[in-house]
N, C-alpha and C positions, 0 to 999 in steps of 0.2 A: 424165273420172273426177272424183269428188268427194273433196276432201281432208278426211279425218276425223281427222288427227293431233291437231289442237287438242282435239277432243272427247274422244278417248281419253286424252289427257294429263290433262284435268280430271276424267275419271271415276276415273283412278288416284289423283289427288290427293284426290278425295272419299273413296275407300276408305281411303287412308292416314290422313286426318284422323279418320275414324270410329274407327280403331284407336289414335289418338294418346293418348287418355286412358289406355287400358289399358297401352300401352307405357310411358307416363310413370310410372304407378303401379308397374309391375313393375321399373322401373329403380331404385327407391328402396329403401334398406335397411330403413327403418322400416315397421312394419305399419300399413297405412291401409285403412279400409273405410267405406263410406257406410251410414248407418242412417236408416230412415224414421221417421215419427212413432210407429209401433207397435214401435219398437226392433228391427225386422227388418233384417238385413244385406242390402243391395241389390247391392253390388259391393265387391270387395276386391282386394288385390295379392298377388303371390307370397310376399312376406315374411310375410303373415298366415298362409298355410299352414304356414310353418316355425315361427312362434312359437306357433301353436295345435296343432301336431303333426298336421295334416290332410294328406291326399294329393291331394285335388282340391277344386275350388271348390264342387261340389254339397254337400259336407259342411258348408259355411259359409253359402252364399247361402240366404236365407229363414229362417235360424235367429236366435234372440234373442241379443243381445250378452251379456246377463248369463249366459246358459246356457253360452256358449262361453268367455268370459273369466273369470267368477267361479265358474262351476259352480252358480249359483243361479237361481231363477226370478224373484227380485226384486233390485233394485240394492242394493249395499252402501252404507254411510254415506259413505265417502270417494269414491264413484264420481263422476268429473268430469261424466259425462252427466247424472246427477241434479242436480248443482249448476248445470250449464249451463242446464237447463230452468228453474231458479229464477231465475238471474241474467240470462239472455238474452245472455250473452257467453261468450267462450272461457274454459274452466277447465282447470287443470293439477293433477295429483297425482303424487307420487313414491312408489312402493310396490314391494314385491317381487311378481313374477309368476312362478309356476313355479320358484321358487328363484333368480331373477335380478332385479337392480334394473332398474326401468323408469320412464320418464317418460311418463305417460298424459295425453293432451289430448283435449278435446271442443270442436269449433268449430261453431256454429250455421250452417245454410244457409237463406237467405231467398229468396223469389220476388220478382218485380218489384213486388208490392204491399207487400212488407215482412213477409209472413206466414212463420212458421217452416215449412219443408218437410222438414227432416231434419238429420242431424248428420254431420260428418266426424270420425271417430275415429282417432287416431294413437297407436301404442305404440312408444316408442323405447327400445331396450336401452342403458342407461347403466351397465351393470356395470363395463365397463372404466374409465369415468370415475371411478366410486366407488373402484375399486382404485387408480387413479392418485392420487386424493386421500389414500387411506390410506397409500400408499407415500410420498407427499410428506411427510405428518406423521412417518412413521418416519424418513425421511431427515433431516428437520429435527432430530429428536431425536438421531440419531447425530452430526449436524454439531455440535450444541451440546455433546454429550458429549466429542467430540474436542477442541474448543476449550478446554473446561474442564480437559482432561487434559494439555494442552501445558505443557511446562516453561518455554517461552519466554513472556515477557510479551506479551499480545495484547489488542487492543481493536478494536471495529468502529465506524466513523463513517458518518453519513448524508450527504446532499448539503449540509446546512448545517454540516458538520464538527462535529456534536454526537455525543458518544460514547453509543451505544445498547447496547453490551455490552462487558464486560471479563472476562477469565478470572482465576482466583485468583492465577496467577503474576504478573499485572500488578499486582494490589494488593500482593503480597508485595514485588515489586521497588521499588515506589514507597515502601513503608514503610521499606525498606532505605536509600533515598535521602533519607528524612525529608521526603517530599512527600505531601500529602493524597491518599489513595487513593480518595476518594469521587468517581467520575468520571461516573456515569450521568446523562445529560441535560445535561452541561456541554460547552461548546465547548472544543476542544483548546487554543486560544490563551488561553482564560480560565484553564484549569487549569495550562498550561505556558507562562507568560509569557516564559520564557527562550528559547523556540524562535525561530528565524529566520523571521519571519512571511512575507516574500516568497517565500523558498525553499520552505517547506512548503506554502504556499497554492498556488503554481504546480505543485508535484508532484501534489497532490490534484486540481487542475483538469485536468491532463493525463490523469490516470487516468479521471476521469469523462467526459472528452471522447473519448479514444481507446480505452478499454477495455484498455490494456496493463498488464501486471504490471511493477512498478518496484522495483528494489533500490537502496538508497542508504545512505550512511554519514554520520553526523552527529557533530558535536562540540558539547557543551553544557557550560556552566560552572555547576556546582552546588556552592554552599557552598565556594568557592575550590578546587574540584577539577574537572578536566576529565573528563567522562564520554564515552567513545566508544561509539557504538551502530551496529549494522548492522540496517537495517530493510527488511523485505519487505512491500510493499503490493500486495494482491491484489484486483482488482475483483470485485464480486458483481453479476451481471447478472440482470435480470428482463425477459423478452420482448425480449431483445437490447439493452437499455439498462442502463448501470451505475447502480445504485441505492444501493449501499453499498460500503465499502472495508474489507477486513480488514488490520490493521496488526500484523505480528509483529516483535518487536524482540529483539536479542541483544546483550548487553553485551560489547564486545571491547576494553575499556580496557587490560587487561594485555597483550593481543596488540599493540596500537598502541604501547605504551611499549617493547616489545621491538624492534619494527620501527624505531623512531626511533634506538635505539642502533646497530643494524646500518647504518642510513643514514649516521650520522655517521662511521663507520669507513671508508666508501668515498670520502669527499670528496677526500682527497689524491690518490689514484690517478686519479679522474675529472678533476681539474684539469689534470693533465699531458696526458691524452688530448684533452680538449676544446680545448686551446690549440695543438695540433700544426697546422702549416701544411699538411701533406699529409693525404690521406685515411687514416683508420684504420678497419678493419672487422674485427670478431671474430664468428665463427660457432661454433655448437656442433657436436656430432658428427652432428646431423641436417641440418646446413647452414642452420639457422635463425639469424637475426641476433640476437645478444645485446648487441652494442655497436657503435655508429658514432659518430664525432665530427662536429661541425658542418661541418668541411671536406668530409668524405665525403658527407654529406647534401646540401651545397650543390652539389657536382659533379653529382649526379644530379637536382637540382631538388626534393628532398624535404626535409621537416623530419626531425629525428632521431626524433621520435615516430612518424612514418609508416613508418619503416624497421624499427624495433625489432619483433622477433617474426616478421618476414616471412622466407621462404626467400630465400637469395641467388639462387636460380634464377628468382624472380619478377622480377628485374631484368635478365634475359637473354632472348635468343631461343632457339629449340629447338636450333640448331646449337651455340651457345656453352654451353648446358646440358650437352650430351653431352661436350664437351671438358672442362668444369669437373668433371663427375662422375669422369672418368678421372683427372684431376689430384688430386682429393680422395682417391682410393684410394692415390695416391703419398704424400699427407700422412700417411695412417694407418700407412704404413711408415716414417715418420720423415724423409721427404725434403722439403727446401725447394725453392723454385723462383722464377724470375723470368721473366715472359712478358707479352706484350701480349694484352689481351682486349677484347671488345666488350660494352658494357652498354647498357641502354635508359633514356634520360632520362624523367622524369615527363611531359614534353610529347610523348613518343613518338619523338624523334630519337635517333640512335645516339651513344654516348659511348665513345671509345677510351681505355683506361687501361693503364698499365704496372704490373704487380702484382709485389710481393715478398712471398711467402707462406711462413709458418713454422708447423709443427704445434704443438699444445699437448697435453701428456700430464700425467696426474695422478701422484701419488707412487708409485703401483703400476704405472706404465707403460701405463695405459689411455688410449686416444685420446679427448680431450675436445673437440677442435675445432681451428680455425685462426685465427691473426691475420695480418693483411696490411696493408702500406702500399701505397697506390695513388696514382699521379701521372697527371694528365689530359694525354693526348697527342692529343686530338681534333682540334685545329687542324691539326696536321701531317698526320694521316691524311686529313682532309677536303680539304686542298690537293691531295694526290695523286689523290684520287678525282675531283675536279672536272675535272682534266686529261683523264681517260679519258672522262668523260661528254660533254665538249664535242665529241669526235671522232665520237660516235655520233649526234648530233642531226640533221645534214643527211641522213645515209643513212636514218634512221628516217622523217623527214618525206617523203623521196622515195619510200620503199617503201609507206607507208600512204596516200598521196594517192589520192582516189577517182577521179581522171581518168588517162587515158593520157598519159605524159610521156616525151619523148625529148630528148636533148642531141646537137647536131650540131656538127661542126667547120665551118670556112669553106668546105669543098668539098662539104658536104652528106652527109658520112659519119656514121653513127651511132656515137657513142663511149660513150653511156650511155643506158639505158632502164629503166623500172620494169616490174613484172610485169603491170600493167594494160595497158601497150603490147603486151606479148607476147600476152596474152589476146585483145586486140582484133584482132591480125593472125594469130592461130593459131600462134604460135611457142612452143616449150616453155619456154625460159628466156632471160634477157637476154644471157647469154654468147654465144648463137648469133647475136645481132644485131650484135655489135661489128664495125665495119669495113664493114658493108653500106650501100649508098646508100639514102637515104630515098625516092628515085624508084621503087625496086623495089616499094613498097607504095602507089603512086598510079597510078590508071588513066592511060594515055598521053594521053588527051584533056584531062586537067587538069594536065599538066606545066607548061605555060606559066603557068597561073594560080598554081601553087605557086612557080615560079621568081620571078614578079613579087612575090609576098608575101614571099619570103625576101630579095629585093633591098631592099625597103622596110625590113625589120627590120634588115638590115645597115647601112643608111644612117641608122637611128635615127628613121625617119618614124613617124607615128601608126599603131598597129596596128588591124586590123579582123578580124572573124570571116568565114571563107569556108567554103563547102560544097564538098566534094570527093567524087569517087567513089574510094574506097580499095579496096585489095586485101588479101585474106588471103594467107598464104604459099602456099596451094593454088590461088590465082588467083580465088577467089570475090570478087565485088564487093559493096560495101555503101556506104550513104550516111553521111557523117560531117561534122562541123563542127569546124574547127581554128583555132587562133590561135598566132602565134609572136612571139618578141621576142629582141633581141640580148643576149649575155652580155658584160659589160665587166670588164676587169681594173682594178687600182688606179689606172692612168693614165687610165682612161676609154676605153680602146681596146676595140672589139668583137672578141672572140676566138672567138665561136661563137654558136650559136642554141639556144634551148629552145622546144620546141613542145608544146602541149596539145591533144588531140583527144577527140571524143565521138561515139559511134554514135547517129544520129538516125532510124534506119529505122522504129522502132515509132511514133514521133511522127506520121508521115504516114498511118498506117493508121486512126487513131481518128476521122478526119473524115468517114467514109462510112457511119456507122451511125445517122443521126438521121431517116430519112425513111420508115420501114417500119411505123409503129404505128397510123395513123389508121383503117384499114379493119377492125381487129379487133373493134370494139365496135358497128358499125352494125346488127347483127342483134338486139341486145338488146331494142330497142323492140318488135319484132314478137313475140318469144318470151316476154315477161313474163307471169307467172301472174296478175297483177292487171289490172284495167280501167284503161287510161290514156287520158285525154282531153286534147287540146291545143287551146287557144282563144286568140284574140287578146286584146288588152287591153280590148276592148269586151264580152267574154264570148261572142263568136261562136265555135262549135266549128268547127275547120278540119281536124282529124284525130283518129282513135282507133285502137286496136290490135286491134279485133275485128270479125268479120263479124256475129255475133249476141251481144250483151252477155250474159254468163252471170250478171251481178249484176242489171242493170236489165231485161233481157228485150227491150230495143230493138235494132233492126237498125242497122248503121252508117249506111245511107242516111237513117234517120229522125232521126239526131242531127246529122250534118255539115251546116253552114250555119245551124243554129238557135242562138239565144241560150240559154245554159244555164238561165237562169231561166224560159224559156218551156217547157222540158221538164217535164211534170207528174209529177215524181218526188220533190219535196221537200214533205212535209206542212207545214201552216201554222205549226205550233209550232216548226219548225226553220228556217223561212225567215229570221228575224232573225239566226240564227247564220251562215247561208250568206252573207247580204248583208254582215254585219260582216267576215267573213273576206275577201270580195271587195274591200271598201274597204281593208282592211289591205294586200292585195297591190298595189293601185293606188298606195299610198304607198311602195312599195318594200320593205315588210317581210314576212317570212314568218309567217303565222298559226300558232298552236299546233294540233296535230292534235286533233280532236274526235270523239267517238263519237255518231253521229246515226242516225236511222231514215229510210229512203227507201222510196217506194212503187214496186214493180215494175210493169211494163206490165200484168200480170194483176191488179194491185190489192193483192197481198200486201206487208206491211211487213217489211223486213229491216234488221238492224243493220249499219252500215258504219263504217269509219274512213277518211275521206278525208284525203289529204296534198297540199297545194298548194305550188307553187314557181314562180319566174319564171326564164326563161333567154332568151338572145339568139341570133339567127341573122342574120348580116350586119348587125348593128347594130340590128335590130328586136326588141322584147320580146314574149314569148309566155308564156301561163299553162299549166302542166302540172298535171293533177289525177290522182292515183293513188288508186283506191278498193279497200279490202280488206274482204270480208264477215266479220263477227265474231259472227254470230247464235248459233252453237253455243257460243262462248266465254261469251257473256252468260248463256245458260241454265246453263252449268256454274258460273258465278260465283254465281248465285242459290242453287244447291244447296250450294255451298261455304260461303256466308254462313250458311245454316241450320246446317250442321255446326259452324262456328266458334262460333255462338251457344251451342251445347251445351257446347263446350269452355270458352268464356268463363265460363259459369255455374259450372262446377266450379273453374276456375282462380282465380276471384275469391274463392272460399271456402277456398282452400288456404292452409296455413301456410307453404308454400314460395314463394320468389320465382320466378316463371315469366316468361321473356323469349323473344321471337322476334327474332333479330338478322339483319338483311339489309342489305347495302350500307353497313355501318357505322352503321345507324340501328335503334333499338328499334321494330320494326314493331308489336310488341305487348308489353305488360308488365302484370302485375297489381298490385294495391294492396300486396301483401306485398313485392314487389320494390322498390317505391318506399319503403315504410316501412323496409325493411332498409337502404337506402342513405341515408335521411335527407332525400330530396328529395320535393317535391310532384309529383303527376302532371303538372301544367301545366309545371313546370320541365323535366321529362324530355322532354315532347313537343316543347319548343322547342330541344332540343339539336341542334347541327350534326352532320353525319356524323363518326363516330369521337370525338365529344366525350365519349362514355361512358368512354373509357379513363382519364379522370381519377379514376374510381372505383377503379381498380386500383392497388395499392401499387406504387411505382416499381420495387422489386427484383423483383416478379412480373410486371411489365407486358409485357416482351418475350415471355415464354412464353405468357401468356394471349392476347395479341393474335395471336400466330402460330397458336394453335389456333383462335381465332375466324375468322381469315382463311381457314384451310384448310376449315373447316366451311361457310363462306359460299360457297366455290368448289366444294364437293362432293368435296374431296380425301379418299380413304379412309384415308390415313396420318395418323390423329389419335388423341389421347388423350381418352377419353370421360368419365373421372371423375378429378378431382384437387382439391386444396385450394389456396386462395390467399387473400391479404388484400385487404380492401376498405376504402377511405378514405371514411368518411361525410362528409356535408356539413359537420358540425361539427368535422371533423378527427379524429374517433375512428377507430381502426383495429380492424377485426373480422375474424375468420377465417370463411370460408364453405366449404362442401362443394359442389362444382360437378359436375352431371351434364349433359352436352350431347351432341347428335348432329345430323347433317345431315338436314334434312327438305326437302320441296318446298313452298314457300310462294308462292302466287300465280304459279306457273309457273317459279319460280327457286329455286336452292338457298338455304337459310337455316340459321342455327344456332339450334336449339331448346335453351334453357338453363334448367335448374332449379337453384336455389341454396338451401342450408339454412344458417342461422346456427349455427355450431359454436364460437362464441367461448368459451363457458364450458368446453367440453371442451378446447380448445387451451390456455386459461389454466391449467387443471389440469395438463395435460401439461408446460407451461412451468415451472410451480411445481416439479413433480417434477424436471424437467431442471435448473433453476437450483439446486435444493437439492443434487442430485447433483454439479453442476458446482462448487458451493462446497466440497463434501466433497472432490472430486477435486483442485481447485486447491490447497487447503490441504495435503492429504496428499502431493501430488506435488511441491510447492514447498518443503516442509520437508526437513531432513536427518534427521529422526526416522523410525525404522522403525515403521509403524503396522500392526497386525494385529487383525482382528476375528474372534473365535472364537464358534462356537455353544456351547451348554451342554455338548455332548459332545466338544468340542475340535476340531471341523472348522473349517478356515479358510474364512470366508465372504468375507473381503476382506483384501487387503494392498496397500500402495502400491508397485506393482511397479517403477516407474521409480526411485524412491528406493532400494529394496532393491538393484536392479541397480547403481545408481551407487555406493552405499556399500559393498556387499559384493563386487561384481564378477561375480556370477553372473547367468545369464539368468533371466527370469521363469518359463520352463518348468521349470527346475531347482528353483526356490524353491517352486513349487506342491506338490511332493512332500514330504509331512510327514516321511517317513523321512530324506530328504535334509536338511531343515531341522534336525531334531533332532540329526543327526550333526555339524552345524556348531558346536554348543555344546561348549566345552572340557570334557574328561572330568572334571576336578576340580570343575566348576561345575554339572554336571547334577543331582546330588542336591539341592543347595541350591535350585536353580531349581524342581524339582518340589515340594519341601516348601513354599517360599514361595508358589508358585502355588496349591496346595491350601488353605493357610491363608487366603490372600487372597480366594479365591472364597467361602469361608465368611463372612469378615468384610465383604466388599464392596470391598476395595482391598488392594493389596500393592505392595511395593518391594523390589528386590534388584539386585545387580550381578553381571554374568557376562561371559565372554569368548566371542566369535564368531570363527570362522575365515574369513578373507578368501580370495578366489580365488587370491591370490598366495602363500598358505600361512601368512601371519602371523595371529596372534590379536589382536583389538582389544577393549578393555574397553567395555561398554555398561551403562547403568543403565536399569532397567525400572520403569515406573510403570503399574500395572494397576488396573482397576476393573470392576465388574459393573454391568449395568443391564438393565431389562426393556423390550422393544419394545412397539409398540401391539397385537401379537398375543399378548402375555403370554409371549413367549419370552425366556429368560434369555440374555444375551450377555456376552462378556468382551472388553474392549478393552485391548490392550497397546501402549504407546508406549515404544520403546527409543531411547536417545540415545547416540551415540558419545562416550565420555568418556576415550578413550585419551590425548589430549593433556592432559586434566585430570589423569589418573593419573600421566602422565609428569611433568607440572609439579609435582604434589604430591611425587613422589619427588625431583625436583631441588630443590624447596624444602627438603625434609627434609635432603638432602645439603648444600645451601647453608647452612642453619641450623647444621648440625653443624660445617661448615667455619668458619662465622662464630664459633661458640662456641669452637672450638679456637684460632683466631687471636686472638680477643678475650681469652681466658684467658692466652695467652702474651705478649700485647702489653704494652708499657711505658705506653701511653696508657690513660686511663680511658675505659670505654665504658658508656653508659647509654641505655636505651630507656624513653621515657615514653609511656604509653598510657592514655587516659581519666584524666589527671592523677595516675596512680599509677606507681610504679617497676616496670616489667614485667621489667627485666633490668639488672644491673650486674656488671662484672667485678672481679677481685681488685685490679687496678691502681687502679681508682677508690676502692676501700675503703682502700687504702694511702695515697692522696693525702690523704684526709680523716681517717685514723686511726680509722675505724669498722670494726666487725665486721658480717658478713652479718646476723646475728640482730638487731642494733640498728636496721637500716634496712629490715627486711623489709616493714613496713607503712607506710613513709613515703609521703607524697603530695608533689605538686609544691611546695606551700607550705612544707613542711619543708626543702626544698632552698633556697628563697629566704632562709630565716633564716641560711644560711651565707654569704651574699654581703655584702661590706663595704658599710655604709650609704652611703658616698660614691660607690660605683659602681652602686648599685641603680637610681637614676633614669636613668643613662646606658644601662644595659642595657635598661630598658623602652622608652626612646626608640629605641634601635637596632632592637629587635625590631619596633616599630611601623613603622619605615621599611621593614623587610623585608616586612611584611604589606601595606604600601601599594604595593609593587612598585617602589621606587626603585632606580635603577641606580647603578653606580659606588660601591658600598659593599663593604667587605671581606667575604669569606665566613666570617670568624671575628671574635671580639672577645676582648680581654684585660681581665681584672678581678681584684680581690682577693677571697679567701675566707678563712673561719676554719676551722681543723681542729677536731676534737673537743676538743682541749686549749687552744683559743684562739689558736693560732699563726696568723699571717697568711702566706698563700701567694699568689703570682701564678699565674694559669692562662690558657691559651688555650682557648676553647671553639668547636668547630665543630658545627653542627647542620643537619639537613635532614629533610624529611618522608619517611617510608617506609611500606610496607604490611607489618605484622608480624602473622603468623598470620591473614591475611585482612582485617585492619582497619587504619585509619590510625594511625600512631604517629610519634614524633619520635626520631631517632637522634642522640644527643649524644656527641661525642668530646672528652675533656678532657686537656690536657697540662700538666704542672707546669713552669712557666717561671720559677720563683723565681730560680734561679741565673742564668738568661739575663737577667732584669731587672736583677740586680745588675751583671752585665757591661755591660749597655747604659748604665746610669747612669755607670759608670766611663768608658765610651767617649765619652759626651757631654762629660764633663769634659775628656778628652784632646782631643776635637775643638775645644772652646772654646779650649784652650791653643794648639792648632795654628793656629787662625784668628787668634788674637791675635799669635802669633809671626810669621805671614805678614804681618800688617798692619804690625807694628813693623819687621820686616826690610825690607819694601817702602819704608816711610818713610825708613829709614836709607839705603837704596840710592839714593833719589831725590836726597839732598843732594849726594853727590859727582858724581852723574850730571849734575845741573844745571851744576856747575862745569866738568866735561869738555866738555859740549855748548856752554857759553858760550865757553870758550877756543877751541874748534874754530871756532865762528862768527867769533870775533875774528881768528883767523889767516887764515880764508878771505876776510875782507872787508878788514881793515886792512893786513895784511902779505902779501897775495896776491902783490904785485909782487916781493917779496924772495925768494920760494920757487920752487924748480924744480918741474917737472911731477910728478916722483916723490913729492916731499914733499906736494904739493897732493892727489894721489890718495890718499895714505895718510891725510891729515887728513880727506878726504871719506869714506873708509871708516869712520874713527873716529866721524864724525858720524852715518852711517847705522846703525852699531852702537848708538849711544846711542838713536836713535829706536826701533829694534827692542826694546831693553831697556826703554825707557820704555813701549812698548805692552804688553810682557809684564807689567811691574809694574802697569800699569793693569788688565789682565785678572785678575791675582792679587788685587788689592784688591777688584775687583768680585765675584770668586768668593767671597772671604772674607765680603764683605757679604751675598751671597745665602745662603751656608751658615749664617750666624748667625741666620737666620729673624727678623731685626729690621727687614727692609725693609718700609716702608709705602708702598704704591703711591699716587700722586697722580693718580687716574683722573678723566677728564672725558669728556663726550660729544663724540666727534670723528668725522671722515670718514676711514676707512681707505683709500679709493680715492685721496684727495688725498696721503696720506702715501706710498703706493706710487709714485705718479707723481713725487713729490719725490725719493725715493731713487734712482729710475732716472735722473732729471736730474743728480743729484750724481755719478753714476758714468759719465756719458756719455764722459768722457775716456778711462777705462780700456776702455770698450766699443769706442770707435773704435780705440784702440791695438791691441786684439785682433781688430779687424775683424769683430765679431759682429753678427748681426741679432737685434733684441729686439722682441717683440710683446706688447701688453697686451690681454688678453681679460677685462676686469673690469667690474663694474657702475659706472655713473656715480657713484653714491653708496653707501657702505657705512657707515652710522651705527651706532656702538656705543660702549661705555665702555671706555677704556684710558688708560695713561699714555703720551703721545706719544713722549717721549725713549726710553723702554724699548723700545717696539714699533718705533721708528725703527732702533734697534740690531739688533733681530731681523731686519727686512727687509734692512738693509744687509749683515749677515753672510751671509745666505742668497744674496743677489744676488752679493756678492763671490766666494763659493765657486763659484757657477755660472759666472761670468766667467773666473775663474782656472783652474778645472779642466776647461774646455772648450777644446780646441785652436782656433787661429785659424780664422776663417770659420765659426764655429758658429752655432747657432740657440738662442735662449732665449725662453721664453714664460711670462708671468705670468697666471694664471687665478684667477677668484673664483667661488664658489658659495655659495648660502644653503640650509642644511638646516633641519630643524625648529627647532632652538634655537641654532644657531651659524653663524658665517661661516667658510668654508674658503678659505685662500689657498694656492695651489700654484705652484711654480717649476720648469718643465720645461727640461732642457737635453739636447743630444745629445753630451755630453762623454764622459769616459773611463769613467763608470759606477762601480758599487760592488759588490764581491762579498759573499756572505753572511757570510764571516768578518769583513770590514771593517765591516759593519753593526753587529756586536756591540760594537765599540769606539767607534763614531762619536760618541756623545753623552756619553762619559765624560770625566773630567778628564785632560788631557794625552793625549787619544785621537787625536792627529794621526797620519795614515798617511803614512809616508815614500814619496816618489815619485822621489827622486834615482836616477839610473842606470838608469831603466826605459825611456828613449827616448821619453818623453811630452812633447809640446810644451805644457807647462802652467807656471803660476806656483805653486810649492810653498813657501810661507812661512807664518808664523803660529805661535802659541804652543801650539796644541792645546787651548785653552780656549774658543774662539769658540762652537762648537756646544753645549758644556756650559752656557755662560752663556745662550745663546739658549734652550735647553730650560728652564732654571730660570725665565727671565722669562715664557715662555709658560705654564708651569704655575702661576706666581704669579697670572696673569690668569685661571686656571680653564680653560685650553685644553690642547690636546694637540699634539705635534709628532712627525713621523715621516718616513721616507724609503722610496721604492720604486725598485728598479733590477733589470733582468733580467741584470745581470752586466757584465763588463769590456767597454768600448767600446760599450755599449748605452744610454748616457744615464742620467739620474737625475731623480727627481721628489722635491723636498723640499716638505713641506706643514706647515701649522699651522692650528689653529682657535682662535677667540675666541668666548666666549658672546655671544649677542645680548641686551644689557641696556641699560637707560636709567637712568643715574644723574645726577640733577640736583644 
């Protein structure tokens, strides 16, 4: 029989390719037809029937194109066919055809000689693209209208951070802040130099890089005023990339100031919680965390910030959550509890806590939450748990071991076994084996072998693996391998045996299956459908697989024994090819298959494809030649080539890219495909398999490659038409429309691909989408309600998400106009209608009204509306409503506050004055009485008029004081005292307090004045009395010193000269008299020093000294007292602390503080001296673990005679002194410009005394 499969296959391919052109045309949505030189239509596609309104091809083929397209017998002026004839190249026109927009092109078709033979005429419907472009312009107009209507300041920046757009609200806000509002074309940092460059630059960089919307808050200093803003930055994308950023700002300065006041009021409470040693946890009624202290966070391994806001249940497992929910129900009933609970640490481990929980109720008895104190008991719980776990380990390992394990006593009885041992011997469970002999499960023939192995194990000899015939419980035998070893106790004595066994039956079966496959393939040589010749390495034929060769026509006897080259079947022109292949074989290489012609015995030439190879038999090499006749295939290929030539002519003239893809290679592609991708024909021809995928945009590559793979394999489950992006050689990304299908190309499936450049269409769609996205982003990210109405009041758009968020209703409810109208407060409906009607006539309107929230409350909104006309000349109304409920509430509170202020001010004894824009905005009656003026007399006064009332000697001081305030100096009084003149010239002393405020929405200064004339007189009298007191103390002290010197001198005389004449009692009495003199002398010295310091006549003799040296000196001087009290003293100070001070005075300060620490710390205490350097000062602190100081004691500590009595309190301290030491110390430190203070947590918790000295260098 003759195999005709190959011929039939190529005939089918020939027919398919004949239809390929028509299939290609019909698959394209554009109208395409071929025109000859007489303008007659030769061929067209199905889309042409649709666009020309015809039902069959006969109505089109043979007719003139002007007749069918234009309805004329001659071409119109704009006809691209007419222009193409004149220019000789492709021409395009865009016009309306049958009421729809179309792109019409005419491409010339040339023959091989370059002569014009016809035209490819394409009509593309671009109506949708035109509509998209119109919609894009309309969307852009709406977008700008919304931006200009926003009440919030807004501007748009490009990638260079240049401002390309700003709305009127932006200009108005900048004018309010006295900042130039001309922004267009300027860089934001050029116009706003006060911005934090790094922060703002990084924010915009992140938005351009990630495309994420960003909400931030900023603080900027403008003209000595902090301005707080909340900023929304929205990216504007084009073709997936961020090109611009919309920045919408909201001034939240007043809100931030209110928040700061609230924050200050919470600090005291927070301090107590944060310093608690055990965990503190407060949750609200929903079990969400509202407060934890650092101790609690540390127990669970979190920071405080990580825990705040999270449910308490997120720190527990499911079981503990159930228990806690039940207990929280008890809290709601007012019940407290103490219990142990299990929490989860951040690392995942369990933490056990003991909880004392108490409910929290508000003033009306409503449950608000729970606060709890928690102690960590994890270590205790873990110790108990480890004890249980250790008991389970051995049994778990024993049970899960993959081998059969048994434990025997010294007599071979089974005392323990695992389930694997039971399975191996067919026993149900280990309990059934206990007490049985191991020999019951070993064949009797192997008992001696087992006993010998057990004996060696008991003697501790080296172990070995043995094979045994073992028994199942039912007597079945099986082959197994086993090993045993002795079990030793703590003394090293063997007390039993452990054995491990494994069934090896299956291992012995696998070795018998490798000898049965050699005879299966011996018949293939004789039954092959091809002619096979076997020759030796000299070319002599020794065998063949045929009696009469169906290809060559020779008999087997005519071939065997002859040299292949002696058989007259190779024409002369093919002999070099045959000889070359033979030489290649002799070199041990396999030649490539060739297609050659041979001459049959009857003289007829036939095409064959010979394949040669070398094989060995018993070490000797042979040549095998297999010949396949391919004559019919060659004839089919010639026909196919003619068909492809026709297709190629049409494809090369096409405006579409046409590609045949097979095995990952472009088997064919036309010039348009190369041009569309930006590569030359030569570059594409040299591509490796699948290198073409670099043309596909990365995000589209997986899908496109999968479709190409399926079509090359002939898979029917494919998508034939889709769009994707192409990356051209120059990096440009374009969109293409792809139509592809599986075809048979040269005997194999291939992907036939047609692509059309649709980049302009996609760009138009993207512009529309970007415009709508900008519109949506702005409207949905603002808190303003935006509604777009038609001229007849129909809602065409509203920002549904914002409406739902602000009003609480679903979008479906808000679409209903009746429902929306019913939300307006009944008292506001009429004014809303009137204002809207008037506004539509004028072009804009504004009013305020109330809307009902889903929770039943009404909220105030302000409405800004305006009208505009779209690109279709339709009138539209845009309404933007903003929630001003807080503003209304704030205005009400301000009015109430101002009324309260006015009431208080008018009843106050102090004078109150508000200065705004250098004019008197308000003054109360008390102020008028101080200066003896009436209201009418000062109604039009300015600030300069007030300055005239100030005493000339105090005016300069006042100006300097106010300048120090403006410069931000610290440590200055919040008020100042000075003299003024009344209307009648009388001099009065006043105290003035002033601070900046916002009065009626604008900056102002609030001035409070108090008449202190009488107080000043009393102070002057007090100064006189104080001077007298100091003088009296000084003189009294001097007078006391005279007899004191005599008493002390005579005491010393008696104790030295007459000591032998006196008994012990008299000597002790005299010694007490001498100690009393010393104490009195010290007291007099302190009084004199106090008097000197109070007189304010002390002049410090400062010099540049080393404070570290002075501290070390003081410590050395007090070593005797330190050793007496057995204290440990440590110095943690800098090597050098150079500053300016009077050494004697600071020596007294350090000695006093060290003396107190030593005396008021019980024996065996610890004292530490530390130093620190801050911005402008040196800090010295003395720490002790002594008796501590209570809050009441701190109040008296630095006052005159502020000594705190310690007698009778059972404290092992030295309590002496005058009570003036710390007072003198404080005065000396303050004279040096420093500060002194004390810290202590209370009785028996130690103290820290510290003082500072300014860092100065005085030469």
